[in-house]
N, C-alpha and C positions, 0 to 999 in steps of 0.2 A: 733535420736539416728543413730550411725554413721555404716554403711555396713561393714561386713567383706566378705575378698573374699580371696580363696588360691586356687592354684593347686599341688595337688600330686601324685606322679609317682610309681608303683608298678608292680610287676611282677604277670604275671597269673599262679601260680602255676600248675593247675591242666590241662593247657593247653602246657606241655613241649613237644618237637617236638623231631623228631628219631635224630636230629644233637645235641639235650640238651640244644637247645634255648629255650627260654619261651618269650609267648606276652608282652608288657609293656603296662599296660593302664595308663589312667590317671582319677584324680578325682576332678572336680571344687566344689568349696564348696562356698556356699553365704547367709551370716546369718544363717548358720547353715543346710541349706538346699543342698543334695548334688547328683550329678549325674554323670555316668560312663562313659569313652568315650574309644576307642581306638587309641592309636597312629600309630599303622600301623610297629609297628616296632620289633624288638625281642633282646632279650642279653641274653647271658650264664651265671646263675647266681653264676658262679665263679667271675663276675668280677661285681657286681650291689652291691651298699649299698643301704642297705634297710633305715637307718637311713637320709642320704641323699638323697635318693629318687633318684639317676643317679648312672651310671657307672663309676668304676674307673679304672685306669692306664691310658697306654700312646700311646696305639695302634690307628691305623686309624681306626677299625671298634669303639672303644671303642670314639672317638673322633667327629665320623658322628651322632653316635648316641645321643650323648649330645646336638651336635649343633642343630638337631631335633627338641629333646624335647625343648631346651630352645626358637627356633624359635616359636613351638606351644604355651608356656607361653606365651612370647612377643605378640602374635598376641590373644590370648585370653582376654591377661589384658587390651590391647588397645578395645577392643570388651565391655567389663565388664565396660569400663572408659566413652567409647560412648554412651550406653544406661544409664549408672547414670546420665548423664549431660541433659539427654532428656526426660528419663520417669521417674515413681513416684516409680515402683519398677520393682526389675531385680531379675531375675529367672536364675540356671544354664542350665537349660531347656533352655533356651532362648541363652546361650552365647555359648552351644554346635552346636544349629540349625543353627545360624550363621554362624558359624566357617566350619560347614561342608555342606554348602550353602544348606540347607533343606529349610530354612525360608525365604521367599523373604522378599526384604527390605522394611520394615516399612513406610507407609504414615506419614508424619506429620503434623500436624495442622497450623502452621506458615506456613510452606512451601507451603501447599496448599494455606491458606490465602492471599500470598504474591502471587504465579501465577494467584487465582481469580482477584485481585486487578490490576493486570497488563495488565490484557485482559481488565477489566472495563476502564481503561484509554486510551487503544485503541478503545473503543468505545465512547470517548469522541467526541461530536458534529455529530456522527451518530444516536445513540441510548441509548445514557447515556448522563448524564449532569457533568460540574467540581465536580457542590455538593455533587453529587450521589457517586464519586469515593472520595471526602472528607471523606463524612460518613463512607466508607467499611476503608479507612485508619485510623481513630481515634477509630474505633471498632478494626483493627489489633494492633494498638499500647497498648492499654486499655489490648487487650488479652495477649500483649506479657509483660507488665509489670505485669499483674497478673500472668503466670506462673511463671517468676522468683521472685515473690515476696511470692507464696504461695506455690512451688514444690523445689524453687532453678534450675529451669532448664531452656533451650535457647530457649526448645521446647520440645514436648510433640505427641506422637502418637496418633492419630486418636481413637485405640483401647483403647486407656486409658479415652476417652471420655465417662463418667457417667452423671447419673442424680446429685450425687453430684457434679463435676466437674462445671457443668452448675449454679446451686444453689450457690455455691462458689463464681462464678464469677460475679453474680447476684448481692451478697451481696457486694464483692469489689465495683461495679461498683455506688451501692448507699451508701457507705462509702469511702471508702481509696478515689475513682475519684471524688465523690460528686455530681453523675447526680440525676437529680430528678426522678420521678418515671416514666416519659412518653419519657424521653430521655433513661433511661436503656433498658424500652423495646423494643427503636425503635434498639440501638445495640445488643439486643439479637434478634431480627429478622435476620438481619443481618449476626448475629452468627451460626444463625438455617439454612439460607442458603448456607452457606459451608460446614455445617454438611449434606444438602440433596443432595448437589454434591459429597460428598467423598460416599453416600449411592447408588447414582445412579451409581455411577463410582463400585462398588462392593467391596471398600476399607473397610467399614466397613459392618456387616451384620443385624444390627438391627440399629432402631432412638434413639437416647439418649434423644430427646425432645419429644417422645411419651408421656408421662405422664406428661411434663412441659407445662403449659399456660403459653400465652406470651397475657396481658391486658393490654391497652392501656385506661387510663381514661379520659373522655369526657371533653374539655377544654372552660369555656365561652370566647371565644375570644374576646379581645377588639376592639372597635369600637368607631367611633365619632356620638355622635346624632344629628341631623339634627339641631339645637341649634348651638351644640359646632363647627361644620363645618362649621355656616352660619359666628360665631366671629371669626374663623380665617383666611376664607375669605376676612372678611370688615377689619379686624385687619391692620391699619398703621403703618409697619416696617419702621423702620428708616434706617438701612443699607442694602444696597444692596444684601448681600450674602444671610442675613435672608429672604431678599424677594422672591430672586429664589428660595430658598428652599421651603419656602410656595407656590409658584407656582406651582413646580414640584409636591410635596405632593398633594395637590387639583386638580391638574390633573392627577393623580392615583388614588385620590378619586370617582371621576368623569369617568374613563373609568376600573378599577380595576385589571390594569396592575402592574407586579410586577416589583421591582425596576431595574432585569438584563432587563427586555422587556422594561422599559422608557428608560434604558441608550442604548439599541440597536435600538431605535426607529428613522428611517430617513423618510424624505421627501415622498419618495416612496411609503412607507406606510399608508400615509394620501391619500383617493382618492373617486372621487364619487364612488358610489355604484349602483344596480339595481333603488333604489326610489329618484336616482338624490342628495341625500345627502352626505356629505363627512364621509367617516367609517374610524378606524383604520382597517387595514388588515396585519397581523403578524404572526407569529408563537412564541409559548414559548420557552425559550431556553430550560427550566426545561424536560418540555415533548415532543419536536417538534411536539405540536400540534396548527392548525389551529386558533387563535381567530380573530373573527371581533365584534369591537364595535362600534355603532355611536355615531358620534361623539353629545355630546348636545353642550348648548350656552358656558357655564362655561370654559370647556378644551378647545372650539376655541377658546377665548378670549386669553387663555394661550398661543396657538400656533401662534397666532397673535402678540402677543406680544416678542416674541422670532424670530419670520421670518426672514430669510437672515442675521443673526445676528454672524450665526456658523458655522465653515468649517465641512469640509465633510458631508454635507447634516445632520448635527446632528439637532432635531430641539427642545431639550430640553439642557440649561448648568448643565447638572448632574456632582454631585460631588461622591466622593468616597462614597461607602454607610455607612461607620462607621462615618464620617464628617456629611453626611446627617442626620444620627442619633443622631449625639451629638447636632447638630443646632437644630434638631425639639423640643428636650426635652429644648433648651433656650425658643424658639417659645411659648411652651404649657406654662413657666412661664410667659411670655409674655401676653397672652391671658387667663391666670389663669382657664389654661386647666388642671383638677388633674387626668390625665393621663400619663403612660408609652407612649410618643407617640415616635412611632417607624416606619419607613417608611411603612413596611408590613403592618401596623393599615390599610393605606389607601386601601388597597384589602380588608381588611373585611370591611371595612366604604362603597364602594362602595356596596359588596354583600348585608349589611345587611339595611344599611341606605337609600341610593340611588335606591335599585332596591325591593329586599324584602319584604323590610316594604311598600312600595308605591303601590305593588302587581303585580309588575313584574313575571310570572310564574318562578318556580325555574329552568325549563327547558332551559326556554331563559337565565338565569342569571350562568347556566353550560355550555352554550353553549360561553358564552359573555368570562368567566374567565378560559377558556381552559382546564376545568376539563375533566377526560377520563372516569370517573366515576360519575353519577349524587350522588352519596352517600359522595362523597367529599365535593360536595355542600350544602349537608346536615347540616352539621357540621354547616353555617352560618344562617339555616334557624329557627334561633329563634324567638320568638313571643315578640316584643319588646312593651313598654305601651303604645306606639303610636297608633301601629297597633292593639292591642287589644280595644283598647279605639275605636277606628274607626268602627271595626268590631261589637263592641257591640251598638252602635249609629244608625249604619245601621239595626242590628236587633229590637232595641229598635221601630224603624220609623216602621219595616215592622209589629211590632204587636201591634203599639198605635191604638185604638178605631177607630180615624178619619184615618187612611189609610184603616183598615179593613172596615169601612162603604162607602168609596171611591171604594174598590175593589170590594164591594159588589152590591151597586150602579151600578160601570161598566157594571158588569155582568145582571145586569136587565135590563140593556138600550141595552145591546147587545143581549139580548133574546126576546125582543117585537120589535127590529129591523129586527131579524131572521122569528119571526112567520110574519111579515109582508110579507116577503120576500116568504115565503111560499105559502102566498097565490095566488088566479087565478086573471087574471083578472076582473072578475066579482066580488069576493070576496071583491076585493079591492074596486070596485066602489062601493058596500053597504058599505063598511067599512067609505066610504067617502060621505054616503048617497044619491047619484048618480043612476037612474035606471040601472038595470042591462042588461036590454033589449038593449042597446044599442050598435053597432057594436064592436068589438074587434078593437082596435087601437090601436099601437106598441106607436105612439108618445103621445097616453093620459096613457100609462101605464109610460112612464116615466116622464111627470109631475106631475104624481100624485107619483111616488117615490121621485119628486122634492118639493114636497109640504110637503112629510111626513119628511123629513129629518128638514124640518123647525121647526116644533114642538117638545115642550119642552115632558120630561118625564112625566109629569101630563095629559098634553093634549092628548100625544097618547095614554095614558094608559085609559083616560075618555070615548074618540074616542071610542077605542077597545069594551070596554063593553057596550055603547051604540049601537055598529053596530050587537052585537055577544051575544045575551041575551041568545041563546041555549049554555048551558053549555056542552054540548057534543063537538059541531063545536067549542069550544074553547081548550077544554082538548085535542082534536086531532090536532089541531092548535099548540096547545104548545109541542105537544110527536114529531110532526115532528121538530121543531123548535130546542129543546135537541137534538133530532140526528144529527142534520145539525152543531150544536156548538159544539158535541163530536168527530165529523170527523175532522171539521176546527182546532180542538185543538190537 
């Protein structure tokens, strides 16, 4: 619907002054809504044309009054047009307040977004990454297009942002921009950060995101199984470019480094650590967090293959990420791997197949991946079929009758040994059918202990029963042995 706007001047006849002049008032009307204001000028009603809404005549006073009225109208018209370009609704009260300087200049959403993005750009390499800046910029561009398409405005006041605006923007991202659900959620998170900045600065009073929930669905991140990785490693590739791409991808599978971190890797980052072995010691470009990864045999072989062949202390002949991903799809076809092979899949493979599936603690994996929060690592902590099979086989072994019998036998054997240790030297001599009247001798006790060890479990039990027919003595000795076992355990 087209907006209607007009300014009308008239005399306040109830306010006539002693000199006969009357104050000139103005009325701003927008879409039928009107507000009155004072022009701060006056005119004799004799020279006032009610129909034209201005003074008539050729006197200097008439000329000055009409010039003032025309200036007010021109300025207010400009205010109206500016508001109409930026905001979804314009009221006559807003025009009046802006004209008289009552209203503070409105903070605009895209202006604030641009300022924030400029700050993020300045922090690249300090506390922000280039990728973070790019995400902010893409979000701002989506908002710019949405505001133009939905409201036909070049910008919009922060005070105009409400739940309806937020929801409509989400729909725009999912439909017009054709973003998937999780990408949309990430854009909404960035948008929310801008709104939080506005609220913290007092530019808006309430949070329009208060009743809006941003949900990110869990995604089963792709990875290569050990069989697929082995197939890739041992595949003979006839072209050098594919072989290099395969080598670098495999290197990342066994180190967990992201593309940009492999690209930035230099000889100085490969050095011996506390254990005397070679480690990768670098910082993730994305988060500026230290990441230390011990080099396994396969990545060592990859590094040795390209050692001293590259300029600027580079260790691998890495191409652009776009070319790497294109060649990886070609390699996947040659290896009959029916997965969307991208370079970042190597990082997922390291987390899932190389480490977690083989029992490496998640805390260690998180440290090697350079994650600042272990919850990020938990995304990769899926239970693979191989891991599940291994764990259940271990459980079955523990629960098998043979294992249980061995465990019981071991405890029984330990029990009778402890019983023997609880005996005094004289009692041990009785056990071996020796006269207890013989004097105590430390060496004799050692010889008896050595002899006892050579007996089988059955021989020990037989000897025990013959020597100690007194049940009370046996029970007392066993009680002492049980107490000793519990303390040791």
